[in-house]
C-alpha positions as CSV (number, residue, x, y, z in Angstrom):
1,M,-6.1,10.8,-16.0
2,I,-5.3,11.2,-12.5
3,I,-2.6,9.0,-11.2
4,S,-2.7,7.6,-7.6
5,I,0.1,6.0,-5.7
6,S,-0.4,3.1,-3.3
7,A,2.8,2.5,-1.1
8,S,3.3,-1.1,-0.1
9,I,4.5,-1.9,3.3
10,L,5.2,-5.5,2.4
11,G,9.0,-5.0,2.4
12,L,9.0,-3.1,5.9
13,D,9.4,-4.8,9.2
14,W,5.7,-5.3,9.8
15,T,6.3,-7.1,13.1
16,D,7.2,-3.5,14.4
17,Q,4.1,-1.4,14.4
18,P,5.7,1.9,15.6
19,S,8.2,1.4,12.8
20,I,5.3,1.1,10.3
21,D,3.5,4.2,11.6
22,Q,6.8,6.1,11.3
23,S,7.2,5.0,7.7
24,V,3.6,6.0,6.9
25,M,4.5,9.5,8.0
26,R,7.1,9.6,5.3
27,I,4.6,8.9,2.6
28,T,1.9,11.4,3.1
29,N,2.0,12.6,-0.5
30,A,0.8,9.1,-1.6
31,N,-2.9,8.3,-1.9
32,F,-3.0,4.9,-0.1
33,V,-1.0,2.5,2.1
34,H,-0.9,-0.8,0.4
35,F,-1.3,-4.1,2.5
36,D,-0.2,-7.1,0.8
37,V,-1.8,-10.0,2.8
38,E,-0.2,-13.4,2.2
39,D,-1.5,-16.6,3.8
40,G,1.3,-19.1,3.0
41,K,-1.3,-21.1,1.0
42,F,-2.3,-19.1,-2.1
43,V,1.4,-18.0,-2.2
44,K,4.4,-19.5,-0.4
45,E,5.1,-16.5,1.6
46,K,3.2,-15.5,4.7
47,S,2.9,-11.8,5.8
48,F,0.5,-10.1,8.1
49,G,-3.2,-10.0,8.8
50,A,-6.0,-7.9,9.7
51,D,-4.3,-6.8,12.9
52,V,-1.6,-4.8,11.0
53,V,-4.2,-3.3,8.8
54,S,-6.2,-2.1,11.8
55,G,-3.2,-1.1,13.8
56,T,-1.7,1.1,11.2
57,N,-2.4,4.6,12.1
58,V,-3.2,6.8,9.0
59,S,-5.2,9.4,11.0
60,G,-4.4,12.9,9.8
61,T,-2.5,11.9,6.8
62,G,-5.2,11.7,4.2
63,L,-4.1,8.2,3.3
64,G,-6.6,5.4,2.6
65,K,-6.0,1.7,3.3
66,D,-5.6,-0.4,0.1
67,V,-5.9,-4.2,1.1
68,H,-4.6,-6.8,-1.5
69,L,-5.7,-10.3,-0.3
70,M,-3.3,-12.9,-1.6
71,I,-5.1,-15.7,0.4
72,K,-7.2,-18.7,-0.4
73,N,-10.9,-18.6,0.2
74,P,-11.0,-14.9,0.7
75,E,-14.8,-15.3,1.3
76,K,-14.0,-16.5,4.9
77,E,-11.8,-13.4,5.7
78,I,-13.4,-10.4,4.1
79,D,-15.3,-9.2,7.1
80,K,-12.0,-9.0,9.2
81,Y,-10.6,-6.5,6.7
82,I,-13.8,-4.4,6.3
83,L,-13.6,-4.1,10.2
84,A,-9.9,-3.3,10.0
85,G,-10.8,-0.1,8.2
86,A,-9.9,-0.8,4.6
87,N,-11.0,1.7,2.0
88,M,-10.3,-0.7,-0.9
89,I,-10.1,-4.5,-0.9
90,S,-9.0,-6.6,-3.8
91,F,-8.9,-10.5,-3.9
92,H,-7.6,-12.9,-6.2
93,A,-10.1,-14.4,-8.9
94,E,-7.8,-17.5,-8.9
95,A,-8.4,-18.1,-5.0
96,A,-12.2,-17.3,-4.8
97,K,-15.1,-19.7,-5.1
98,T,-17.9,-17.1,-5.0
99,P,-16.3,-13.8,-6.3
100,K,-19.7,-12.1,-7.1
101,K,-20.8,-12.6,-3.5
102,I,-17.4,-11.3,-2.1
103,I,-17.7,-8.2,-4.3
104,D,-21.3,-7.7,-3.1
105,R,-20.3,-8.1,0.5
106,I,-17.4,-5.6,0.2
107,K,-19.5,-3.0,-1.7
108,A,-22.5,-3.4,0.9
109,A,-19.9,-2.2,3.5
110,G,-19.2,1.0,1.7
111,V,-15.7,-0.3,0.6
112,R,-14.3,-0.2,-2.9
113,A,-14.2,-3.8,-4.3
114,G,-11.7,-5.1,-6.7
115,I,-10.6,-8.3,-8.4
116,A,-6.9,-9.1,-8.8
117,I,-5.4,-11.3,-11.4
118,S,-1.9,-12.9,-11.6
119,P,0.3,-12.4,-14.7
120,S,-0.7,-15.9,-16.0
121,T,-4.3,-15.3,-15.8
122,P,-6.0,-13.9,-19.0
123,L,-8.7,-11.2,-18.8
124,K,-11.3,-13.5,-20.0
125,E,-11.3,-15.2,-16.7
126,I,-12.8,-12.2,-15.1
127,E,-14.8,-10.9,-18.1
128,K,-18.1,-11.4,-16.3
129,L,-17.1,-9.4,-13.1
130,L,-15.8,-6.3,-15.0
131,C,-19.2,-4.5,-14.6
132,D,-19.5,-5.3,-10.8
133,V,-16.1,-4.3,-9.5
134,D,-14.8,-0.7,-8.7
135,F,-11.2,-1.5,-9.9
136,I,-9.0,-4.2,-11.3
137,L,-5.5,-5.1,-10.0
138,I,-3.3,-6.5,-12.5
139,M,-0.2,-8.2,-11.0
140,T,3.0,-7.2,-12.9
141,V,5.0,-9.9,-11.0
142,K,4.1,-13.3,-9.7
143,P,2.4,-12.9,-6.3
144,G,4.6,-13.3,-3.4
145,K,8.1,-11.9,-2.7
146,P,8.7,-8.1,-3.1
147,G,11.6,-6.7,-5.2
148,Q,10.9,-8.7,-8.4
149,K,11.3,-7.2,-11.8
150,L,8.1,-6.1,-13.6
151,M,7.1,-8.7,-16.4
152,K,6.6,-6.6,-19.6
153,T,4.0,-9.1,-20.9
154,T,1.7,-7.7,-18.3
155,I,1.7,-4.2,-19.9
156,K,-0.3,-5.6,-22.9
157,K,-2.9,-6.8,-20.4
158,V,-3.3,-3.3,-19.0
159,K,-3.8,-2.0,-22.5
160,E,-6.3,-4.6,-23.3
161,L,-8.4,-3.8,-20.1
162,R,-8.3,0.0,-20.8
163,K,-9.9,-0.7,-24.1
164,K,-12.6,-2.8,-22.7
165,R,-13.2,-0.5,-19.8
166,P,-12.4,3.1,-20.6
167,T,-13.3,4.5,-17.2
168,I,-12.6,1.8,-14.6
169,D,-9.5,2.2,-12.2
170,I,-6.7,-0.2,-13.1
171,E,-4.2,-0.8,-10.4
172,V,-0.9,-2.4,-11.2
173,D,1.4,-4.0,-8.5
174,G,4.9,-5.4,-8.7
175,G,8.4,-4.2,-9.7
176,I,7.2,-0.6,-10.3
177,N,9.6,2.2,-10.4
178,A,10.5,5.5,-12.1
179,D,11.7,3.7,-15.2
180,N,8.7,1.7,-16.0
181,A,5.8,3.8,-14.4
182,G,5.4,6.0,-17.5
183,E,4.9,2.8,-19.7
184,L,2.3,1.6,-17.4
185,I,0.5,4.9,-17.2
186,D,0.5,5.3,-21.0
187,A,-0.9,1.8,-21.2
188,G,-3.9,3.0,-19.0
189,A,-3.0,2.2,-15.3
190,N,-3.9,4.9,-13.0
191,I,-3.1,3.4,-9.6
192,L,0.5,2.4,-9.1
193,V,1.5,0.2,-6.3
194,S,5.2,0.4,-5.3
195,G,7.1,-0.6,-2.2
196,S,10.8,-1.2,-2.7
197,F,11.3,1.8,-5.0
198,I,9.5,4.1,-2.5
199,F,10.9,2.9,0.8
200,N,14.4,2.3,-0.5
201,H,14.7,5.8,-1.8
202,P,16.4,8.4,0.4
203,D,13.2,10.5,0.5
204,P,10.2,8.4,-0.2
205,K,8.1,11.6,-1.0
206,V,10.4,12.3,-3.9
207,A,10.1,8.6,-5.1
208,I,6.2,9.0,-5.0
209,D,6.5,12.2,-7.0
210,L,8.7,10.5,-9.6
211,L,6.1,7.7,-10.0
212,R,3.1,10.1,-10.3
213,N,4.8,12.2,-12.9
214,A,6.6,9.5,-14.9
């Protein structure tokens, strides 16, 4: 199984676009830049919007843009993130009124579509969508603040999903570091999102290699 790394910029100073671009140049051995979009409604915290996604320069890096929407009514915002250059877009099942329509809209634009679920949401809630999406994002912490500890109970959910869908991409997000990445990979995850561990490391590229080879 090929392991991909998606480096989250949520913990950076995303009000300083040149600083973000400099940080991106330090993670060129990752696969994606991960954008955690928070609206202050679905989660208490509020982060950035489509302007930061579109403004982040990944030209020449080989990095894709992985957008995770933690927002209410994502159906109203999807087009903004498609136009912002997203390569992958996931949205929360708990926040969407018409998830199938959103998935179809994303895929019609040539973007990979994913459904995200919080730790408290059982897989049965998205059972009908598993054949429609390109990937599933399983939150391993409560959506919101960066720097939380991974909730071990979510690893069982990864294992359960991998049994149901042996070939689908499973992305995990929250509290991931070199100490727990191996357990998540063994459970079946193949896209690891990490922010604090990567960007707080003296050499982010080394941190990325530690995750990928855990």
